[in-house]
N, C-alpha and C positions, 0 to 999 in steps of 0.2 A: 348525242347530248343525254340522253338517259342513263346510259353506261357511266357518263363522267359525273352524273348527278349521284348514282347510287354511289359510286367510290367516294364522293365527298361526304355522303351521310356516313359510310363505313369509317372514314378517317375521323369524323367528329363521334362517333360511336367509340371508337378506341380511345380518342382524347377523353370521354367522359369516364371510361374506365381507369385511365391513368389518373384523372384527377380525384376520382373517388378512393382509389388506392392509396394516392398520396395523403389525402384528407384522414382515411383511416389511420395510417403510420402516424401523422400529426396526432391524431386524437390520444392514440396509444401511448406515444410520447409524453404527451402533457399528462396523462395519468400516471405513468411511471415517474416522471420527473416531481409530480406533486406526492407521489406516496414517498419517494426518496428524500424530498424536502422534509416533509412533515417528520420521518423517522430521525433525521440529521438534526433538526431544531427541537425535538423532544429530547434527543440526546445531549445537545447543548445546552438546554434548560434543566436538565438533570445533573450535568456537570457543574452548573452554577449553583443550583441548590446545596448539591453535596460539599461544595466549597465553603458555601455560607454556614451550612450546619456545622462544618469542621472548626470554622473560625468563630463561630458563635460559642463551640464548646472549648476552645482554647482559651477564649476571654473568660469564659465562665469559671474553669480551672484555675487561671489566673488569679481571679477575684476570689475563688474561695480559699487559694493559698495566701493572698494578701490579707483576708480576713483573720485567716488562723494566725500569720503572723503577729497582726495587729492585737488579737487576743491575747496572745503570748506576752506582748510588751506591757500590755494594760494590767495584767495579772502581776507582771514583775514590778511596775511603777506603784501597784496598790500596796504590794509587800514592803516596797521602800518607804512608803507613806506611813504605813503602819510601824514599821522600825522607827522612822523619825519621830512618830507622835510619842513613841514609847520613850526616844531618848530625851524628847522635849521635857515629859513629865519628870523624868529621872534629874535633868538639869534644874528644874525649878526646885526641888528639894535639897539643892545643894547650897552650901553658903557661898558669900561674894568671894572670898578668896580662893574657893574650890573651883567658881566658874571661872577667874581669871588664868588659873593654872591648865585649862581643857586647850587642847590642840584646836587650830580653827577648822570649820567645816569646809568641803569643797563640792562643787556639782557636778563631779564627774560622770556620776550615774545617770542622772539626766541627761547630759550631753550624748551618752552612749544611746539613749533610748529614742533618738531622733528617727522618724518614720517617713520616708520618701513616699510620694505619690507614684503608683506603679503607671508605667506607660506601655499601651497597646499598640503604639504605632507599628514597631517593627514587626510586630505578629501581623496586622492589617497588611502591610507592605509586601510581607512575604507569602502571604494566601493569594492577594492579587496577582503578584507576579507569577506565582506557580500557575493560576487559573489561567492568566493571559497566554503563557505558554502553552498548555493543555488545549486550550481553545484554538489556538493556531494551529498545532498539530491535527486537532479533531476537524477544523475546517478545511485544511490540506488533504486529508485523507477524504473527507464527504465530495470534495471537489473531483479528486482522482476518481473514486469509484463513480461519480456520476458521468465523468467523460468516457470510462471504460464501460458503463452500461450504455451509453449513447452508442458507441462503437458496436456494441453486441446486436444492435439491430440490422447490422449489416453482415449478419453471419451467414454464411454459405455451407453447403454441405459438400464435404472434399472427401474424396476417396483416391487411394493410391492406384497407379497405373502399372499394372505388372509387365506390360510391354516394355517399360522404361527401367525396371528394378535390376539393379546389378546381379548376377548369376548367384552370389552368397547371400542375397536378402531373401528372406521368408516372410511373406505376407499372409495375413489373416485371410480367410473366406470373404469376408465382408469389406476388405481393403480399408480397415481402419487401423490395422496395426503392423508393425515391422520391426525385424530385429535382423542381426547378421547370425548366419550360421556358421559351422565351421568346415562345411563342404559345399564346394562349387557345385551348382545343379546345370545339367546340360538344358539349355534354353536357347530358341534361335537368336542368333547374334542380328536382329534388325537394327536399322539405321537409328532408332530411336532408344535404344538400350545403353546404358551405361556399362563399359566393359572393363574399366580398371578400377574407377573410383566407386565407393561403396555408397550410392545415392539412389533414389528413386524421385519422380515427381508425381503430381496429382493428376488424375484424369482430366479434371475439370480445367478450363483455362478462362481468364477474365479478360476483358478490355473496354476502358471507356466507363468503368464503375468502381465503386468502393467495395471492398469486402473483406471479412474476418473470418477467422478460425482458431480453434485452440487445440493444444497438442500437449499430453501429460509426459513430462521428463524426468519424473522423480526416480529415484534409485539409481540413475544412469552416470557415468562418470566421463562421457564423451557423446556428442551429438551436434549436429547442425540443423538449423530450421531458417524458412524464409520463404522467397519467391525467386524465381529465374523466367528469363524471357523464354519463349517456346523454341527459338532457335539457337539455343545455348549448344556448344558443342558437347558430345557426349562419348567420344572415343579419346582412349588414351589418357595421359595426365592431364587433368584441369585444375586451373587455381581458381578458387572461388572468390570473387571480387564484381564490384559494380562493374569495372572496365569490361568484364566479361559476361556481364549480364545476370549476375547474382547479387541480390540484396539478402544477407543473411546474417545470423550471430550465431556463435558457438561456445561451446564449454570442451575444455581441454586442461587436463590436470588441476582442476579446481580454479581455473581463470576463464573468464568470459572475453570474447572477443567480436568485434564487427569488422569484417575485413581484417586489417592490420592494428586495428584500434583496440586498446586493451579498456575493459569496460569496468566500472565501478558499480557492483550491483549489491543493494543494501540486505537483501534475505535472498539466500539461496531459491529460485522457483522450483517448484513442483510440477507446475502448469504454465506454459507460457501461450500468449494472445497475440496473433500477428494480425496488422490491420494495414491495408494497402488502400491509400487514397489516389486513385488513378489521376483524378483531375488535378490534384495539388502536387503529384509527383513525389508522393513521401511513403515510407514504408516505416511503420512502428511495431516494437515489441513490447509486451507489457509481462509483469508477473500478473498472472489472470487472479491469483488469490489474494495478493495484497494490493492491487492496482497501481504499483510502482511502474513507470515507464523505464523500462531498461536501455532502450536505443533508438533513435529514428534517423533514419537516412531521409534526407532532402535534396531538391534539385535531381531527381532520378531521371534517368534518360529511358524511358520506356518504350513508346512508339510503336509496340506490338502487343501480343497476347502474352500474359503472364501466365506462369503454373506454380501452384505451391510446390516447395521444395523441401525434401527431407533426407537426412543422415543419421543412421541409428549408431553409427561408428562401428569399428570391428570389435571383435570379442574381448580383446585385451585379458586373455587368460580366465575368461568366463566372467570376469568382474563387470561386463559392460553388456550382459546378456538380455536385461529387462527391455521390452520392446518400447518403443514410441507410439504412442496411442493418441489418435486423433478423436477428440472428446465432444459430446453433444454441448452446445452454447446454451447457458441458462441466461434469460433476462432478467433484470432486475435483481442481480446477484448481490448478498449482502456480503460485507466482511465484518 
């Protein structure tokens, strides 16, 4: 009975630790969200103020131009009045017969001097439309950055597993970098090692939890990234696809693909974020600098442990010698 009570006490102590940890994560998340929101709204307010200042400046400039035009017309009309007064005096000095022989006067100059009231409607509409488009883009960016920062709280420490690396792959001592060499190394041909395809997986395996990591891919012309089931085939020719237990994206000849699907990527990523939502069975890939969602696999069939998956690609005459680098993940990343 005492042993059973002690076990119950221990279970509750563990639960207390879990609740405290969750509460602390919630507090930090709330602080990050508050900080991000304040920065975002300050930027939005600054955008509105900038647009307002620009609009007021344009209206003021238009009004100055109108006043200048009005002043010029007034001077012209005053000059014409002077000339007409002069002509009137001259006419008064003429005899009746001389007056009768004069040509009739017209009011053409006065008609030409009509001065329309300036309209500011188009200027206001144009400024408001531009502001609306900018705010919409800024809000989309804010939401994307906020979402990516939320995922970063699931960051895990990933290192490469040398026992799985193809013999041509060269790993750094800390297990954070990998590139393809031009010489095949003599390594034990264990059951976990890729023997034909230039691949390697992470040491860490994950199940029943979400995890996130980032990899630098800049200056590379070929690479594969993602996750794979722990039970994937590592011998012989391999087709990287969800059906075979791989959820990856790749770069080939300047084009991005996810399995057989060609991807439309806004800006070429220099760093890629990989997020696995084990519970909701999805794998998402992000441009870690612009927060753009590159691709998302849904309805994935995991059912076992997953490992981060990497392929730096072949050398391609030395043009693809830059390594893939697993990067530290910084929370509250600002774009």
